[in-house]
VOPAGU-2260 file (C-alpha; in pm, 1 decimal, decimal comma):
REM VOPAGU-2260
SITE   aa  ch    i         X         Y         Z
SITE  MET   A    0   14097,2    2973,1   10322,6
SITE  ASN   A    1   14055,3    3310,2   10534,5
SITE  ASN   A    2   13776,2    3502,5   10483,1
SITE  LEU   A    3   13975,8    3778,4   10275,0
SITE  GLU   A    4   14111,3    3497,6   10025,5
SITE  ILE   A    5   13700,9    3345,8   10028,5
SITE  LEU   A    6   13615,1    3691,2    9911,4
SITE  LYS   A    7   13920,0    3760,0    9654,3
SITE  LYS   A    8   13785,8    3486,9    9473,8
SITE  LYS   A    9   13465,7    3521,5    9465,6
SITE  ASP   A   10   13515,6    3907,0    9335,7
SITE  GLU   A   11   13761,7    3709,3    9054,7
SITE  GLY   A   12   13479,1    3502,6    8994,7
SITE  LYS   A   13   13215,2    3808,5    8889,1
SITE  GLN   A   14   13464,6    3948,8    8615,4
SITE  ILE   A   15   13456,0    3622,2    8469,7
SITE  ALA   A   16   13091,4    3553,8    8425,4
SITE  LEU   A   17   13048,8    3884,2    8300,5
SITE  GLY   A   18   13314,9    3853,0    8042,8
SITE  THR   A   19   13131,7    3531,7    7934,9
SITE  SER   A   20   12765,0    3645,2    7896,4
SITE  LYS   A   21   12912,8    3972,2    7674,0
SITE  THR   A   22   13116,3    3787,8    7448,3
SITE  ASN   A   23   12861,7    3485,2    7378,2
SITE  TYR   A   24   12531,9    3545,2    7500,9
SITE  ASN   A   25   12495,0    3906,4    7436,6
SITE  ASP   A   26   12416,1    4088,3    6987,3
SITE  PRO   A   27   12660,4    4331,5    7033,8
SITE  ARG   A   28   12459,5    4522,9    6766,2
SITE  ILE   A   29   12212,2    4603,6    7089,3
SITE  SER   A   30   12500,1    4723,8    7320,3
SITE  VAL   A   31   12577,6    4954,3    7042,1
SITE  ALA   A   32   12264,9    5089,1    6952,2
SITE  TRP   A   33   12228,9    5200,1    7305,2
SITE  CYS   A   34   12594,2    5337,0    7360,7
SITE  LYS   A   35   12470,1    5561,9    7042,1
SITE  ARG   A   36   12160,8    5624,1    7174,9
SITE  ASN   A   37   12260,3    5741,7    7482,3
SITE  GLU   A   38   12587,0    5886,1    7359,1
SITE  VAL   A   39   12837,3    5626,4    7566,5
SITE  ARG   A   40   13174,6    5581,2    7465,3
SITE  VAL   A   41   13160,1    5162,5    7342,0
SITE  GLU   A   42   13512,5    5166,5    7507,0
SITE  LYS   A   43   13328,9    5188,2    7802,3
SITE  VAL   A   44   13136,2    4876,1    7749,8
SITE  PHE   A   45   13325,6    4661,4    7562,9
SITE  PRO   A   46   13742,5    4556,9    7603,0
SITE  LYS   A   47   13965,1    4643,7    7405,6
SITE  THR   A   48   13978,1    4260,2    7324,2
SITE  LEU   A   49   13616,8    4246,2    7233,4
SITE  LEU   A   50   13645,8    4548,8    7046,6
SITE  SER   A   51   13873,5    4412,1    6782,1
SITE  LYS   A   52   13598,2    4120,9    6725,4
SITE  PHE   A   53   13270,5    4302,3    6737,4
SITE  LEU   A   54   13402,2    4576,7    6470,1
SITE  TRP   A   55   13129,4    4456,8    6230,9
SITE  ALA   A   56   12887,5    4521,9    6507,6
SITE  MET   A   57   13019,9    4951,7    6478,7
SITE  TYR   A   58   12841,3    4996,8    6197,1
SITE  THR   A   59   12461,7    4930,1    6371,2
SITE  ASP   A   60   12256,6    5238,0    6363,6
SITE  ALA   A   61   12116,0    5408,1    6722,3
SITE  ASP   A   62   11792,6    5320,1    6625,6
SITE  TYR   A   63   11849,4    4909,6    6617,1
SITE  GLU   A   64   11628,4    4669,2    6728,0
SITE  PHE   A   65   11605,2    4319,7    6767,6
């Protein structure tokens, strides 16, 4: 493998790890509340597939605390 291939594989691995942690470890209510408090569109934080999975979390108030 050359250096370019190694860097590409390393970069691809970062995306996998980030997606896994968003799905399995982070409470989506915390992210939704943060987005509401800071006027950030939730679509910027979650991809469409996770938005459909976390519909229940979209009803979280901006003042939600874990």
